[in-house]
N, C-alpha and C positions, 0 to 999 in steps of 0.2 A: 328731028330735034330731041324726041323722047329717047331714041336709041343712043344718041350722042351723050345725052345727060347721064344715062345709065352707065355707059362705058366710062365716062369721066368720074362718076362716083366710085366705081369699082377700082379705077386706077389710083385715085387718091387714097382710098382705104388700104389698098395693097401697098402703096408707098409707105404709109404710116406703119403697117405691120412689118415691112422690111427694115425700117429704121430700128424698130424695137428688137427684132431678131438679131440684127447686126450688133447692137450694143450689148446683147446678152453673150456674145461670143468671147468677150474679153472685158474684165472689170477688175476693180481693185477697191478694197475697203479703205475708209479714211483712217489715218493714225489716231483720230479721236476715239475710235471704238476700242482701242487698246487700253485706255486709261481706266483703271479700276475705280477711281474716285467718282466717275459718272456712269451714265447709262449707255454711252455710245452716241452716235449721231441721232439727233431728233429729226423725225420725219414731218414735213410740212403738212398741215391739215387742209391746205388749199387743193382744189381739183385742178385739172389741166387747163381749164379756161382761165382761172385766176393766176395759175403759175405762168401762163403765157403772157400775162399782163404785169410782169415784174413782181409776181406774188403779191398783188394788190387786188382789190375788188370786194373788200369787206362790206362796202355800202352800195355796190353796183347791183341794181335790181334786175332779176330775171323773171320771165313769166312762169317758168317752171325749173325744176332741178334742185336737189338738196344743197344745203350749205352747212358744212361742219363748223367753220369758224364763227359764223353768225346765223344761228337758226332762226332769229326773229324775222329776217327778210323772207322766209318761206311762207309767212302768213299772207304775203301778197301773191303767192303762186295761183295759177289758174287751174292746174291739173296735178293729179298724183304722179309721182315720178320716182324712178330708181336710177342709181348710178353706181358704177364700179370703176376704180382707178388702179392703174398699174404703173410702177416706177422701176427704172433700172438705170445704172450709171456706168460710165466709162471713165476711169480715173488714171492719172499719171502722178505718182509720187516721186519727187526728185531725189531719190536716195536708193541707188541700185543695191546697196548692201542689205537693207532691211525691208524693202518693199515686198509685198505679197500679191499673188494673183488669184484672188477669189472673186467670183461674180457677185455683185450686189443686185438682187432682184426682189422686190416686195410687192405685195398687193396691199397698199396702205389703207384703203378705206372702201367700204360698201355702205351705202346709205339708201334709206327708203322713206319717202315723205307721203303721208296720206292727206289729201286735201278734202275737207268735209264740205257739207252744204253751207256751213257758216264760215265767217272769216277766221277759221281755226285750222291749224295744221299740226299733225302728230308726226314726229320724226323718230326713226330708229336708225342707229348706225353702229358699225364696227370700224375701228381704225387702229393702225399700229402707231404708237406714240414714239417709241425708240427702237432702233435696230442695232444689233451687235453681231458682227460676223467677220472673224479674222482667223488666220492661221500663221504660226511662227515656226520656222525650222531654223534653229541657230546654226550659223556657219561654223562656229567653233564650239564643239561639244565639251561638256564638263568631264565626261569620261570617254576616252577614245573607243571603248568597247561597246558603247551604247549610243544609238542615234535617237535623240529625243525630239518630240514635236508637241506643240500645244495648239489646240483648236478651241475657240469659244464661239458660241452661237446662241441666239435667242433675242428677246426683246420684251417690251411692255406693250400690252394690248388693251384696248379700251372698248367697252360696250356702253352705249348711252341712249337715253330716251329724252326727247324734248317736246315741249308744248308751246306753240307760237300762236299768238292772238293779235288781231288788228282791230282795236276798239274804234279807230278812226281810219279813213282811207289814207291818211298821211302818216300814221303812227302804228308801229308793230312792236310787240314785246314778246319775250320768250324766256322760259325757265327750263333748265335741264338737270339731269342727275347722271353721274358718270361712275362706272365701275372699272377698276383697273385690275388686270391680271398679268403678272410677270412670270416668265418661264425662261430660264437660261441654264446652260451647262458648259462647263469647261473640261475638256478632255486632255489628259496628259498621257501620252503613249510612248513606248520605247521599243526599238528593234535592236536585237543583240547581234554583234558581229562575231562573237565567239560562243562557245558552249555555255549556256546559262548556268550549268551546274559547276562551272569552274570555281576555284577558290576566290578569285577576284570578284565574281559576280554572285556570290552566295546570297540567296534570298532575293536577288535582283528581279527575278521573274514576277514577284508579287507587285512590282511597280507598274506592270503592263496593264493599261486600261483604267487608270485612275480617273474618276469622273466626279466633279463637284456640281451638284444640281441646286439651283436657287429658285424658289417659288415666292412670289410677291402678291399682295392684295391690298387694295385701298379703294376709296371712293371720295367724291367731292361734288358740290353743286356748281351751277353756272347760271349766268343771266346775260341777256343781250337786248338791245333796243335799236330800232331803225326809224329814222325820220326822213320821209321822201317828199319831194316836190317835183314839178314838171321837169326842171332842168338840173336839179342837184339832189343828192341824198347824203345823209350823215348816219354813222353807225358806231356803236361801242359794244364791246363784249368783255366779260371778265369771269375768272374762275377763282375759287378759294384754294388756299394751300391745303395739302393733305400729307399724311405720313403713310408710307408703304410698310406693312408688316412682312418681313422676309424670313424664310426658313431655309436653312442649308442642310444638305444631306450628301454624304460622300459614299461612293461605291468604289471598291478596290477589287479588281480581277473578278467582276461579276458577283462580289459579295457585298451586301449592304451593311454599312457600318451602323452600330447602335448609337453612335455619338451624333447628336444633332445640335445645331446652334441657331439662334435667332437674333435679329436686330431690327432696327427701323431706319428707313431712308426717307428724307423729306423731299417733296415736290413743292415748288413755289406757287404763290398766287400770281396770276397773270392779268394783264390789261391790254386790250387792243382797241384802237380807234381808227376810223377810216372815213373818207369822203369821196364822192364821185360827182362829176360834172359832165353834162351832155351839151357840147357846143352846137351839135346838130342831132337830129332824131336818130341817126344811124352811127353816131360816134360817141365814145365814152372815154373820159380821162379819170383815172383812179389813183388814190394815194392812201397808203396804210402805214401805221406805226404800231409796234408791239413792244411790251416790256415784260420780262420774266424775272421775278425777284429771288434769284438764286442766292443762297447764303453760304459764305465760305467758312462757317463754323465747323462743318464736317471735314472739309478739306480746303487747303489754300489754293487748290487748282480750280475751285468753283468761283464764278463771278456773275453778277447780274447780266442778263442777255438782252440785246436790242435787235429790232428788225425794222427796216424801213424799205418800202417798195413804191415805185411809181410806174404806171402802165397806161397803155392806150389800146383801144379796140375799135376797129372799123367793122360794123355789122353788115352782113349781107342782106339782100332784100328777101321778103317772105313770100312773094308772089310765086305760085306754082308754074307760071307761064314764062318765067325768066330763064335764061341759060343757067346751067348748074354753077359755073364759075362765079356768077354774080350773087349767088346765095351764100358763098363761103365767107366766113368771118376771118379777119386778119388781126393779129395782136403783137405787141412788143412791149418791153419794159426794162427797167434797171432797178438794182437793189443793193442794199448793204446790210450786213449782220455782224453783231458782236456775239460770237458763240459763247455758250455758258461754261465751256471747259477751257481753262488755261489761257484766257484772254486772246482768243483767236479771232481774227477779222476775216470776213468773207465778202467779196465783191462779185456781183453776177449780172448777167444780161440774159434776157429771154426773148424767144420768138414763139408764136403759137398760131393755131388755126382751128376754126370750127367747121366741121364738115356735116351738112344736113343729111339725114338718112330718112327719106320719106316725108310725107306731108303732115304727119301728126305732130312732129316736133322732136323726134329722136335725133340725137346728134353725137358725133364722135369728135371730141376735142383732143388735140395733140399739142404738146409744148416741148420745146428744147431749151435747156438752161446751160449756159457756160459760166463757170465760176472759178475763182481763185481764192484759196484760203491758206492761211499760214500764221505762225506765231507773231505776236505784235512786237515783243521786245527784242527778238533776235531772229535769226534765220535758221533755227535748228531744223525746221522742216517747212515745206510749202507744197501745195498741191493744186493742180489744175484738173478740172473734171467737166464732163458733159453728162447731163442727166436728161433722159427721155421720159415723159409722162403722158399717159393716154387715159382718158376718161370716156366711158360709154354711158350716155344718159338715155333712158327709155321713158316714154310718157304714156300714161294710161288715163282712163276716165273714171276709175273707181271712186266712189263717194260723191260723184256729181249727180245732180238731178238729170233725169233723162232729157228734159227739154233743152238743157244747156250743153249736152254732149255734142262734140263736133270732131 
């Protein structure tokens, strides 16, 4: 039985890795990343467990594991834990003339939670807030002698520290502070079909390798609360609005321009609420709702964003003497989003699984998301996509008294 369980574990882990590698072979960025009025597609803060449950689980309590959307529930953790998440997507844009084929692969978050001897948890995490990655090669060039292309890549990255405390066994509170770092560049390159010294292309060679670099910085506080009972839990989390200070610098043919410019870009305040219910000890129903107060004062293409998710989880048994397949968790869910750019609707369905790795509590969570997004008012563009998310969670006993380690 032990050998069979070991082989089953390796088979399931290899299958998850194969799905991830297959999705990396072909991908396409969303048209939303092309809009200069925004930051590109926002990356979900949920890990693969919550993503498999319809991107719900704000109030779903774990014994261990970091939680970026709701740090307060980590005050109920029993052990110190570490997690890393990987995302990749496989998209189809229904426009053969303007679609591009660039792989979207990100490592959206790394989180570490220290469980102390008291009902106090210290969290540190990194995550990618927004991602932008696209390339455009116009089919009709402005000059027949020059082939021009445009590439933009980068994003906004977040470093945060949180402190979670449970004054009562049924109540947990958390405060956090978040630092934002933005780094992006747009490259405009040209390839000449004729002699660049010809009269028609005089001085044209200086256009080769134009690069506009953008650096951003900002910070904001956050707070969250979780109320739990035996069969249900409720949670809420919120962040304050902030302004990003941005600096632009242009490089032309490996020469840095002395001209720099600066501006500010606002990020909105956010509010999330969620609830979970356990009809049985090994089953969980979860529902989440989120609101982001984007303001269209900067651009008419911005609008408030909404997110709603509904999910279910069947948890495997914890006994080490049971067959491996009985220890696996199974998840599913549905969701809806109103994206913050250009009144775009997103409908999605998810499936997920939790694969135990050893007796200590280490786990590999895998989630598959199918979604459809497109313009609300017309059919200028629409997109179907598959997204694969994988989260590896490791459990330790750092910070625990020796007598309670197990």
